[in-house]
C-alpha positions in Angstrom: -7.0 10.1 40.0 -9.8 10.4 37.5 -12.5 7.9 36.7 -11.3 4.5 35.5 -13.2 3.9 32.3 -12.8 0.2 32.2 -14.1 -0.6 35.7 -17.1 -2.8 35.7 -20.4 -1.4 36.8 -22.2 -3.1 39.7 -24.7 -5.0 37.6 -21.9 -6.4 35.4 -20.8 -8.6 38.2 -24.0 -10.5 37.9 -25.9 -8.9 40.8 -29.5 -7.7 40.4 -30.9 -4.9 42.6 -34.7 -5.5 43.0 -37.1 -7.0 40.5 -37.7 -4.4 37.8 -35.8 -4.6 34.5 -33.3 -1.8 33.7 -33.3 0.3 30.6 -30.9 -0.5 27.7 -27.9 1.4 29.2 -29.1 1.3 32.9 -28.5 5.1 33.2 -30.5 8.2 33.5 -30.0 8.7 29.7 -32.4 5.8 29.1 -35.1 8.4 29.5 -35.1 9.6 25.9 -33.1 12.8 25.2 -31.4 13.3 28.5 -27.7 14.1 28.4 -25.2 14.4 31.2 -22.0 16.5 31.1 -19.1 16.8 33.6 -16.3 19.3 34.2 -13.6 18.0 36.5 -11.1 20.3 38.3 -7.9 18.6 39.6 -5.3 21.2 40.5 -2.2 21.0 42.8 -2.6 19.1 46.0 -5.8 20.7 47.3 -8.4 21.1 44.5 -10.6 18.1 43.8 -14.0 19.3 42.6 -16.2 19.8 39.6 -19.5 20.4 38.0 -22.1 18.0 36.6 -25.1 19.0 34.4 -28.2 17.0 33.7 -30.0 18.3 30.7 -33.4 17.1 29.6 -32.3 18.1 26.1 -35.6 20.0 25.5 -35.4 22.8 23.0 -36.3 26.1 24.6 -36.6 24.6 28.0 -37.2 28.0 29.6 -40.3 28.3 27.4 -41.3 24.7 27.4 -40.9 24.0 31.1 -41.1 20.5 32.5 -43.1 19.1 35.5 -40.8 18.8 38.5 -40.6 18.5 42.3 -38.1 18.6 45.0 -38.1 16.5 48.2 -35.9 17.1 51.3 -34.7 14.3 53.4 -32.4 16.3 55.7 -32.2 20.0 54.8 -28.6 20.7 55.9 -27.7 22.1 52.4 -28.1 24.8 49.8 -30.3 23.6 47.0 -30.6 26.7 44.9 -33.9 27.3 43.0 -35.9 24.8 45.1 -38.5 27.2 46.5 -39.7 28.2 43.0 -39.8 24.5 42.0 -42.0 23.9 45.1 -44.3 26.8 44.1 -44.6 26.4 40.4 -43.9 22.7 39.9 -41.5 23.0 37.0 -37.9 23.2 36.0 -36.8 25.5 33.2 -33.0 24.9 33.0 -30.6 22.0 33.1 -30.0 20.8 36.7 -26.4 21.5 38.0 -24.4 19.8 40.7 -21.2 21.1 42.3 -19.5 21.8 45.6 -21.0 23.6 48.5 -19.4 27.0 48.0 -19.5 27.1 44.2 -23.3 27.3 43.9 -23.1 31.0 42.9 -20.8 30.8 39.9 -22.4 27.6 38.7 -25.8 29.3 38.8 -24.5 32.2 36.8 -22.9 29.9 34.3 -26.2 28.1 33.7 -28.0 31.5 33.3 -25.4 32.5 30.6 -26.1 29.3 28.7 -29.9 29.9 28.9 -29.4 33.4 27.6 -27.6 32.0 24.6 -29.9 29.1 23.9 -33.4 30.5 24.5 -35.2 31.8 21.5 -37.3 34.5 23.2 -36.6 36.2 26.5 -38.1 39.3 28.0 -35.9 41.8 29.8 -37.8 40.9 32.9 -37.5 37.1 32.6 -35.7 35.8 35.7 -34.3 32.3 35.1 -34.7 29.8 37.9 -31.6 27.6 38.0 -31.6 24.5 40.2 -28.1 23.8 41.7 -27.5 21.0 44.1 -24.3 20.8 46.2 -22.1 18.6 48.3 -19.4 19.4 50.8 -16.3 17.8 49.2 -14.0 19.4 51.8 -12.3 16.2 52.8 -10.3 16.2 49.6 -11.1 19.7 48.2 -10.3 23.1 49.6 -13.8 24.5 49.4 -12.7 28.0 50.5 -10.7 28.5 47.3 -12.6 30.2 44.5 -11.6 27.8 41.7 -14.8 27.0 39.8 -15.9 29.8 37.5 -19.0 30.4 35.5 -17.1 29.6 32.3 -16.5 26.1 33.6 -20.3 25.4 33.3 -20.0 25.9 29.6 -17.3 23.2 29.6 -19.7 20.8 31.3 -22.4 21.8 28.8 -20.1 21.2 25.9 -19.4 17.7 27.3 -23.1 16.7 27.4 -23.5 13.1 26.2 -25.9 10.2 26.4 -23.0 8.1 27.6 -23.0 8.8 31.3 -19.7 8.7 33.0 -19.5 7.7 36.7 -17.2 7.6 39.6 -14.5 10.3 40.3 -15.8 12.9 37.8 -17.6 16.2 37.8 -19.3 17.1 41.0 -18.3 13.7 42.3 -14.6 14.3 42.0 -14.0 14.9 45.7 -17.0 12.9 47.1 -16.8 10.6 50.1 -19.3 7.8 50.9 -19.3 5.5 53.9 -15.7 6.5 54.6 -14.7 5.3 51.1 -14.3 7.2 47.9 -17.7 8.2 46.5 -18.8 9.9 43.3 -21.4 9.8 40.6 -23.7 6.8 40.1 -26.6 6.1 37.8 -29.2 3.4 37.0 -32.7 3.0 35.4 -35.8 0.9 35.5 -38.6 0.2 33.1 -42.2 0.0 34.2 -45.3 -1.2 32.2 -48.7 0.4 33.0 -51.8 -0.5 31.1 -49.8 -1.8 28.2 -47.6 1.3 28.0 -43.9 1.1 28.8 -42.2 3.9 30.7 -38.7 4.5 32.0 -37.4 6.0 35.2 -33.7 7.1 35.2 -31.6 8.2 38.1 -28.3 9.9 38.8 -26.9 10.2 42.3 -24.1 12.2 43.8 -22.9 10.2 46.8 -21.2 12.1 49.5 -22.9 10.8 52.7 -22.2 8.5 55.6 -23.4 5.5 57.5 -22.6 1.9 57.6 -22.5 0.5 54.1 -25.0 -2.2 53.3 -25.0 -3.9 49.8 -27.9 -6.2 48.9 -28.6 -6.6 52.6 -25.1 -7.6 53.5 -23.5 -5.4 56.2 -20.3 -4.6 54.4 -19.2 -1.7 56.6 -19.7 -3.7 59.7 -17.9 -6.8 58.4 -15.0 -4.8 57.1 -15.0 -2.7 60.3 -15.2 0.6 58.3 -18.2 2.7 59.1 -18.9 6.4 59.9 -20.2 5.4 63.4 -16.9 5.0 65.2 -17.7 8.4 66.8 -21.4 9.1 66.6 -21.0 12.3 68.4 -18.8 13.8 65.8 -19.8 17.3 64.6 -18.4 16.5 61.1 -20.8 13.6 60.2 -22.3 15.2 57.2 -21.6 15.4 53.5 -24.7 15.4 51.3 -26.4 13.3 48.7 -28.2 14.6 45.7 -30.6 12.3 43.7 -31.9 13.3 40.3 -34.9 11.3 39.0 -36.2 11.5 35.5 -39.1 9.8 33.8 -41.0 9.9 30.5 -44.3 9.2 32.2 -47.1 11.7 32.1 -47.0 12.8 35.8 -47.8 16.0 37.6 -45.5 17.9 40.0 -47.5 16.5 42.9 -46.9 13.0 41.7 -43.3 13.7 41.1 -43.0 14.9 44.7 -44.3 11.5 45.9 -41.8 9.9 43.6 -38.9 12.0 44.9 -39.6 11.1 48.5 -39.2 7.4 47.7 -35.6 8.0 46.8 -34.7 8.2 50.4 -35.8 4.6 50.9 -33.2 3.7 48.4 -30.5 5.5 50.3 -31.7 3.8 53.5 -31.1 0.4 51.9 -27.5 1.3 51.4 -27.0 2.3 55.1 -27.8 6.0 55.1 -29.5 7.4 58.2 -29.5 11.0 56.8 -27.2 12.3 59.5 -27.4 15.6 61.3 -25.2 17.5 59.0 -26.0 15.8 55.7 -28.0 17.6 53.0 -30.1 15.0 51.4 -32.2 16.1 48.5 -34.1 14.5 45.5 -35.1 16.4 42.4 -37.6 14.6 40.1 -38.8 15.7 36.7 -40.7 14.4 33.7 -39.8 14.9 30.0 -43.5 14.4 29.3 -45.4 17.7 29.5 -48.9 16.0 29.6 -48.9 16.3 33.3 -47.9 20.0 33.4 -50.1 21.9 35.7 -51.2 25.5 35.1 -50.2 25.3 31.4 -53.7 26.0 30.2 -53.6 22.8 28.2 -55.6 19.8 29.2 -53.3 16.8 29.3 -53.7 13.2 30.4 -51.6 12.3 33.5 -51.0 9.0 35.2 -53.6 7.8 37.6 -52.3 7.8 41.2 -53.2 4.1 41.6 -50.5 3.3 38.9 -47.7 5.1 40.7 -46.5 2.2 42.9 -44.3 0.7 40.2 -42.6 4.0 39.8 -42.0 4.2 43.5 -40.4 0.8 43.3 -38.3 1.9 40.4 -37.1 5.0 42.3 -36.0 2.9 45.3 -34.3 0.2 43.2 -32.4 2.7 40.9 -31.2 4.8 43.8 -29.9 1.8 45.6 -28.1 0.5 42.5 -26.8 3.9 41.6 -25.0 4.2 45.0 -23.4 0.9 44.5 -22.4 2.0 41.0 -20.7 5.1 42.3 -18.7 3.2 45.0 -17.6 0.4 42.5 -16.5 3.0 40.0 -14.7 5.4 42.3 -10.9 5.2 42.7 -8.6 6.1 45.6 -7.8 9.8 45.7 -5.4 12.0 47.7 -6.4 15.6 48.3 -6.5 18.6 50.6 -3.9 18.3 53.5 -2.8 14.9 52.3 -6.1 13.4 53.1 -6.7 10.1 51.3 -10.0 8.4 50.5 -9.5 4.7 49.6 -11.7 3.1 47.0 -14.1 0.4 47.9 -12.1 -2.9 48.2 -14.1 -4.5 45.3 -12.6 -8.0 45.5 -13.3 -8.3 49.2 -16.8 -7.0 48.8 -17.5 -9.3 45.9 -16.3 -12.3 48.0 -18.7 -11.3 50.9 -21.6 -10.8 48.5 -21.1 -14.1 46.8 -20.6 -15.9 50.1 -23.8 -14.4 51.5 -25.9 -15.2 48.4 -24.5 -18.7 48.2 -25.2 -19.4 51.9 -28.6 -17.7 52.1 -31.4 -20.3 51.8 
């Protein structure tokens, strides 16, 4: 029921999403220094959940804050810490992802880590933790208090530049397009005025729609969509996108970048349904664009952002496919089962479409 380590990633089947080249690993960790860690909780028949941390790997992050922004596609969710990011334009902790009713203990767990790892803190310093969430209640009993602040330390201890995907961490109980969802990742490289930059992305897929892959209406063809009852009150889920770049961009520019992530979701078949919490968090590991720091930096010219917008759209689209291809069938709460994407059937449809398309 855990992630299958030997499953191929989407691009390994020979398909290319978009036109930009990926980074060496095609993960968010292609942005230098970034690490991802997971804690997975599988217990009894009803607990299928976890925690995922995305750490910029910046020493004294609370002191050396990074430019950041948050964009909201559909705000049916609980993105902790977002209003301060909106106001100040920075992140100062690793970003955490978890289930909808575990935001509190996960926030406290990140605070405890920051208290141990920050060199200088005033007694009045209030640490702003960004925690995104999904409702994994199809497979997980979200009303049980099973994730503790100590579990955040376990995710922190698991931080690695080798990004694991599928049924893991916060993606353990995720559902996407009526199939099993989970964690996905991708990256793109962009060259501007002779300088090469990277944009990396991690996505937690737990949303609905009618799955489309590379323009092929997979959900419609396989007669499996979330639109069999479009009046359903339980049409939500959530999707959290984390974008990272090493480009010298400001929080305003990162906001523009974050908004483009929803175009990537749309390419996969998302309509950001009524009860879905769809959020994007974008940050840069380059502090040259940090506003209000008192230091004059050199940030990217707005006219050079279009390539980054394209990178965001392409990486989000591919990351969603990655999550679906990596996820495995899982049984959970109340005997509910989420089947994995039928990879062989999907590959047949994709190859047939590509072969027959002039």
